[in-house]
C-alpha positions in Angstrom: -146.2 -144.8 -57.8 -143.7 -142.3 -58.6 -142.6 -143.2 -62.0 -144.9 -143.0 -65.3 -145.8 -146.2 -66.7 -144.2 -147.7 -69.6 -146.8 -147.9 -72.7 -146.9 -151.4 -74.0 -148.1 -152.2 -77.9 -149.1 -155.9 -78.2 -148.3 -156.6 -82.3 -150.6 -159.8 -83.5 -151.4 -161.3 -86.7 -151.2 -164.8 -88.4 -148.1 -166.1 -90.0 -147.0 -164.2 -92.7 -149.0 -161.0 -92.3 -146.4 -158.5 -91.8 -145.8 -158.0 -88.2 -142.1 -158.1 -88.5 -142.1 -155.7 -91.4 -144.0 -153.3 -89.3 -141.8 -153.8 -86.2 -138.8 -153.0 -88.5 -140.6 -149.7 -89.6 -141.1 -148.8 -86.1 -137.4 -149.4 -85.0 -136.2 -146.8 -87.8 -138.8 -144.1 -86.3 -137.1 -140.6 -86.1 -138.8 -139.4 -83.1 -136.1 -140.6 -80.7 -138.4 -143.2 -79.2 -136.2 -145.8 -77.6 -138.1 -148.9 -78.0 -137.8 -152.6 -75.8 -139.1 -155.2 -78.5 -140.1 -158.6 -77.0 -140.3 -161.4 -79.4 -140.7 -165.3 -79.2 -137.5 -165.8 -80.6 -135.1 -163.5 -82.4 -133.9 -166.2 -84.8 -137.8 -166.6 -85.7 -138.5 -163.1 -86.1 -135.6 -161.9 -88.1 -135.3 -158.4 -87.1 -133.5 -156.6 -90.0 -130.0 -156.9 -90.0 -128.8 -153.6 -90.3 -130.8 -152.3 -87.4 -128.9 -154.6 -85.4 -125.4 -153.5 -83.9 -122.3 -155.8 -84.4 -121.2 -157.0 -81.1 -124.2 -155.4 -79.5 -125.0 -158.0 -76.9 -126.2 -156.5 -73.4 -125.0 -158.3 -70.5 -122.8 -161.2 -71.2 -124.9 -163.6 -69.4 -128.2 -162.8 -71.5 -127.7 -163.3 -74.9 -131.5 -163.3 -75.7 -131.0 -159.3 -75.1 -129.9 -157.8 -78.3 -129.1 -153.9 -79.0 -130.4 -152.3 -81.8 -130.2 -148.9 -83.7 -132.1 -145.9 -81.7 -131.0 -147.1 -78.5 -133.4 -150.0 -78.7 -133.2 -153.4 -77.3 -134.9 -156.7 -78.3 -135.1 -159.8 -75.9 -136.8 -163.2 -76.5 -139.6 -165.0 -74.6 -138.4 -167.8 -73.0 -140.1 -168.0 -70.1 -142.8 -166.0 -68.2 -143.8 -162.6 -69.5 -143.9 -161.1 -66.1 -140.4 -162.1 -65.5 -138.9 -160.7 -68.7 -140.7 -157.2 -68.4 -139.7 -157.0 -64.4 -135.9 -157.7 -65.5 -136.6 -155.1 -68.2 -137.9 -152.7 -65.9 -135.2 -153.3 -63.0 -132.1 -153.0 -65.9 -133.9 -149.7 -66.8 -133.9 -148.5 -63.5 -130.1 -149.4 -63.0 -129.1 -147.4 -66.2 -127.9 -150.8 -67.8 -130.5 -150.0 -70.7 -132.8 -147.6 -71.9 -136.2 -147.5 -73.4 -139.5 -145.8 -73.2 -141.8 -148.0 -75.2 -142.3 -151.6 -75.4 -143.5 -153.6 -78.4 -144.6 -157.2 -77.9 -144.6 -159.3 -81.2 -146.4 -162.3 -80.8 -146.4 -165.6 -82.6 -148.8 -165.8 -85.6 -150.7 -168.6 -83.8 -150.8 -166.9 -80.3 -154.1 -165.9 -78.7 -153.7 -162.4 -77.3 -155.6 -162.7 -74.4 -153.2 -164.1 -72.0 -150.8 -161.6 -72.5 -153.5 -158.9 -72.4 -154.7 -160.0 -68.9 -150.9 -159.9 -67.7 -151.1 -156.2 -67.6 -154.1 -156.3 -65.3 -153.8 -159.5 -63.1 -150.1 -159.1 -62.2 -149.1 -156.6 -59.9 -145.2 -156.4 -60.8 -146.4 -155.5 -64.3 -149.3 -153.4 -63.7 -147.4 -150.8 -61.3 -145.2 -150.3 -64.2 -146.4 -150.8 -67.3 -149.7 -149.6 -69.5 -151.0 -151.8 -71.9 -151.7 -149.1 -74.6 -153.2 -151.2 -77.3 -153.5 -154.0 -79.5 -152.7 -154.1 -83.5 -153.5 -156.7 -85.9 -152.2 -157.0 -89.2 -154.4 -159.1 -91.5 -152.6 -160.4 -94.9 -155.3 -159.5 -97.6 -154.1 -162.3 -99.9 -154.6 -165.0 -97.2 -156.8 -163.6 -94.7 -160.2 -165.2 -95.6 -158.5 -168.8 -95.6 -157.0 -167.8 -92.2 -159.9 -166.5 -90.8 -161.7 -169.9 -92.0 -159.3 -172.3 -90.8 -157.1 -170.6 -88.0 -159.5 -169.9 -84.6 -156.3 -167.8 -83.4 -156.9 -165.4 -86.2 -160.3 -164.6 -85.4 -159.1 -164.1 -81.6 -156.5 -161.8 -82.9 -159.0 -159.4 -84.8 -161.4 -159.5 -81.9 -159.0 -158.2 -79.5 -157.7 -155.4 -81.9 -157.7 -151.9 -81.3 -156.4 -151.3 -84.6 -156.5 -153.5 -87.6 -154.3 -153.2 -90.7 -154.8 -155.1 -94.1 -151.5 -155.7 -95.6 -150.6 -156.9 -99.1 -153.7 -155.4 -100.8 -151.3 -154.9 -104.1 -151.8 -158.5 -104.6 -155.4 -158.8 -104.8 -158.6 -157.1 -106.3 -159.8 -153.9 -104.4 -163.5 -156.1 -104.4 -161.5 -158.8 -102.5 -160.1 -156.3 -99.9 -163.6 -155.0 -99.3 -165.0 -158.5 -98.6 -162.5 -159.2 -96.3 -162.9 -155.8 -94.3 -166.5 -156.2 -94.1 -165.7 -159.7 -92.2 -163.6 -158.1 -90.2 -166.0 -155.3 -89.3 -168.8 -158.4 -88.5 -165.9 -160.0 -85.8 -164.7 -156.3 -84.5 -166.8 -153.2 -85.4 -165.6 -151.1 -82.7 -161.8 -150.3 -84.1 -160.5 -148.7 -87.5 -159.7 -151.0 -90.1 -157.4 -149.7 -93.0 -155.4 -150.9 -95.9 -151.7 -150.2 -95.5 -148.6 -150.0 -96.8 -145.9 -150.8 -94.0 -143.3 -148.8 -95.3 -145.6 -145.9 -95.4 -147.2 -146.3 -92.1 -146.7 -143.2 -89.9 -145.7 -144.8 -86.5 -148.2 -142.4 -84.7 -150.9 -144.8 -86.0 -149.7 -147.6 -83.9 -148.4 -145.6 -80.9 -150.2 -143.9 -78.1 -153.9 -145.9 -78.9 -155.0 -145.5 -75.3 -157.2 -148.8 -76.5 -157.4 -149.8 -72.5 -158.0 -146.1 -71.1 -161.4 -145.8 -69.3 -163.3 -143.0 -71.5 -166.3 -142.8 -73.3 -165.1 -143.1 -76.6 -167.2 -146.0 -78.2 -167.2 -145.7 -82.1 -169.2 -148.4 -83.9 -168.6 -148.9 -87.6 -172.2 -147.7 -89.1 -171.9 -150.3 -91.8 -171.9 -153.2 -88.7 -175.4 -153.1 -88.5 -176.4 -153.3 -92.4 -176.4 -157.3 -92.1 -174.7 -157.4 -95.4 -171.6 -159.3 -93.9 -173.3 -161.7 -91.4 -173.2 -164.6 -93.7 -170.0 -165.6 -92.6 -171.1 -167.2 -89.4 -168.0 -166.6 -87.5 -167.9 -168.3 -84.1 -165.9 -165.0 -83.1 -168.3 -162.0 -83.4 -169.8 -158.6 -82.0 -173.1 -157.4 -81.1 -174.4 -154.4 -79.4 -176.9 -153.3 -76.4 -178.4 -150.0 -76.8 -181.1 -148.2 -74.7 -182.4 -144.6 -73.5 -183.7 -146.1 -70.3 -181.1 -146.0 -67.5 -180.2 -149.2 -65.9 -181.0 -150.1 -62.2 -177.6 -149.8 -60.7 -177.6 -152.8 -58.1 -179.4 -155.0 -60.8 -176.9 -154.5 -63.4 -174.1 -154.9 -61.3 -175.1 -158.3 -60.1 -176.0 -159.4 -64.1 -172.3 -158.0 -65.0 -170.9 -160.1 -62.4 -172.8 -163.3 -63.4 -172.4 -162.6 -66.7 -168.5 -162.8 -66.6 -168.5 -165.6 -64.2 -170.5 -167.8 -66.7 -168.7 -166.9 -70.2 -166.0 -164.4 -69.2 -163.5 -166.6 -70.9 -165.7 -166.5 -74.3 -166.0 -162.4 -73.8 -162.5 -161.5 -75.7 -163.1 -157.7 -75.4 -166.2 -155.7 -73.9 -166.9 -152.1 -73.4 -169.8 -150.2 -72.5 -170.8 -146.3 -71.7 -173.5 -146.8 -69.0 -176.3 -144.4 -68.0 -177.4 -145.3 -64.4 -180.8 -143.9 -62.8 -180.6 -141.2 -59.8 -177.1 -140.0 -61.3 -176.0 -137.3 -63.7 -172.6 -139.0 -64.2 -171.5 -141.3 -66.8 -169.9 -144.7 -66.2 -167.4 -146.8 -68.4 -167.4 -150.6 -68.3 -164.2 -152.3 -69.8 -163.3 -155.9 -69.8 -160.9 -158.5 -71.1 -162.1 -162.3 -70.7 -162.6 -162.2 -66.7 -161.0 -159.2 -65.8 -163.6 -156.5 -65.6 -163.6 -152.8 -64.5 -165.7 -149.7 -64.0 -165.1 -146.2 -63.6 -166.9 -143.0 -63.0 -166.6 -139.9 -65.3 -167.9 -136.5 -65.7 -171.6 -135.5 -66.2 -173.2 -136.2 -69.6 -173.1 -132.4 -70.4 -174.8 -131.9 -73.9 -174.7 -135.4 -74.6 -178.0 -137.4 -74.3 -177.8 -139.8 -71.6 -178.2 -143.6 -73.1 -176.4 -146.9 -72.7 -174.3 -148.6 -75.3 -172.4 -151.9 -74.5 -170.2 -153.9 -77.3 -169.4 -157.1 -76.8 -167.1 -159.2 -78.7 -166.6 -162.8 -77.9 -166.7 -166.6 -79.3 -169.9 -168.4 -79.4 -172.0 -166.4 -77.1 -175.8 -166.6 -76.8 -176.4 -163.2 -78.2 -180.0 -163.3 -77.5 -180.1 -163.9 -74.1 -177.1 -162.1 -72.8 -179.4 -159.2 -74.7 -182.4 -159.9 -72.9 -180.3 -160.1 -69.6 -179.2 -156.5 -70.0 -182.8 -155.4 -70.9 -184.0 -156.8 -67.6 -181.6 -154.2 -65.9 -183.4 -151.4 -66.8 -185.1 -149.4 -64.4 -188.9 -149.2 -64.6 -189.1 -145.9 -63.8 
């Protein structure tokens, strides 16, 4: 491929959490970034009228494509996402439109999984676009109730590379902390912070590199304290760690079987792997049934060790952890 892949931000969050507020803030950036914003329905998301140029329809035959300030455009998902991304890319190549970043705002009730998989399983998309990361907005006032009642809300948290808690001024600080503890229990691998959308630097949501193959695997240190595990959410995370190396053939066979059986319920998973008879680190990363691995450089000053984080729905944690243990080298 001769052209650089176009980065894509997937923005999720339940109804009323503040996604559109964040989109409008991103569009008002002063860094000269030109966005293509893909939404489910322009009337539904209500992009700020001040950002839409009068008479700004791009292409008379497609009234779903609207010109915005800063050279940005907005279009609607009324069909297949792959088709829309391909159409945008072709128009860009022809010089009809111009953008260098894509933001996809999902509906509040959407599961991010199928959208994420599009960027790995569809060659027409994967060759030209790079999924940069998933950002999830959680409403502090209604977040607990939404997580209790809406399965999609927990999926959105589980997929996230960044989580921002909005509307914290409407609740007590201790309620924000309880919500944060619950979010950590679901997804301990991503930063979680309160946010005022109007004061959020765009750098916090762009160039996240959440799907890059690297050995960065930070886990919130409070995850293992157990203080928040009383929620019993069906979406949760667990970690496998060992200083002993894996036996490569055994591990490969096990991970393939694991994904084949439980892949649909494995939302996000990532591991830094230590194999016997090699001094190189290996990184595993997956979304549902899509799993890939890459070999990186040597361990250097780092002590070789295995660490695998799995975020999933109703997974047999004890059995899966025991399965990983059986893949360790006996030497």
